[in-house]
C-alpha positions as CSV (number, residue, x, y, z in Angstrom):
1,M,-252.4,-238.5,6.1
2,T,-255.8,-240.7,6.2
3,E,-256.9,-240.8,2.5
4,L,-253.6,-241.2,-0.5
5,D,-255.4,-240.8,-4.3
6,L,-253.2,-242.5,-6.4
7,N,-254.9,-243.6,-9.4
8,G,-253.4,-242.8,-12.9
9,N,-250.5,-241.2,-11.3
10,P,-247.4,-243.4,-13.3
11,G,-245.8,-245.0,-10.1
12,G,-242.5,-246.3,-11.2
13,R,-241.8,-249.6,-9.8
14,I,-244.4,-249.6,-7.7
15,P,-247.6,-252.2,-9.0
16,P,-250.1,-250.3,-10.9
17,A,-252.8,-252.9,-8.7
18,I,-251.2,-250.8,-5.5
19,L,-252.2,-248.1,-6.8
20,S,-255.4,-248.4,-8.6
21,G,-258.3,-247.3,-6.1
22,Y,-259.6,-244.8,-4.6
23,N,-257.9,-244.8,-1.1
24,C,-254.3,-246.0,-2.1
25,L,-252.3,-245.9,1.7
26,E,-253.2,-249.1,3.2
27,P,-251.8,-250.8,0.3
28,L,-248.9,-249.0,-1.2
29,R,-248.4,-248.6,3.1
30,S,-247.8,-252.2,3.6
31,Y,-245.7,-252.7,-0.2
32,L,-243.4,-249.5,0.2
33,R,-243.2,-251.6,4.2
34,N,-242.4,-255.9,3.1
35,R,-240.5,-255.1,0.1
36,D,-235.8,-255.0,0.1
37,L,-235.6,-250.9,0.3
38,G,-231.7,-252.0,0.9
39,A,-229.9,-248.2,1.9
40,P,-231.9,-245.8,3.1
41,V,-232.3,-243.5,0.6
42,A,-232.7,-239.8,2.0
43,L,-235.2,-237.1,0.6
44,R,-233.4,-233.8,0.1
45,D,-236.5,-231.4,-2.3
46,V,-239.7,-232.4,-2.1
47,K,-242.7,-230.3,-4.4
48,L,-245.7,-229.5,-2.0
49,M,-248.6,-228.0,-3.4
50,I,-250.9,-226.5,-0.9
51,L,-254.1,-225.4,-1.4
52,G,-256.8,-223.4,-0.1
53,N,-258.6,-220.2,-0.2
54,G,-257.2,-217.0,0.2
55,Q,-255.8,-215.6,3.3
56,I,-255.3,-218.0,4.5
57,G,-251.8,-218.5,5.3
58,K,-250.8,-220.7,2.4
59,T,-247.8,-217.9,1.7
60,L,-246.7,-217.3,5.2
61,L,-246.6,-221.7,5.2
62,R,-243.9,-220.8,2.4
63,L,-242.4,-218.5,4.2
64,R,-241.5,-220.1,7.9
65,A,-240.2,-223.0,5.8
66,P,-236.4,-223.9,6.3
């Protein structure tokens, strides 16, 4: 991933200054790297939206996912 735009997205506990701007990927990585997380938390579910032209294999990706 090279760019991330979360401008206007509610960030929960992440300071709005981190999420503002066109590309907040590096500031967000730095923020997450530097804060004290304590015990790691496993993410079990992730929502992913796949966009693209028709007939290029979006559904095939979904069907092959474990």
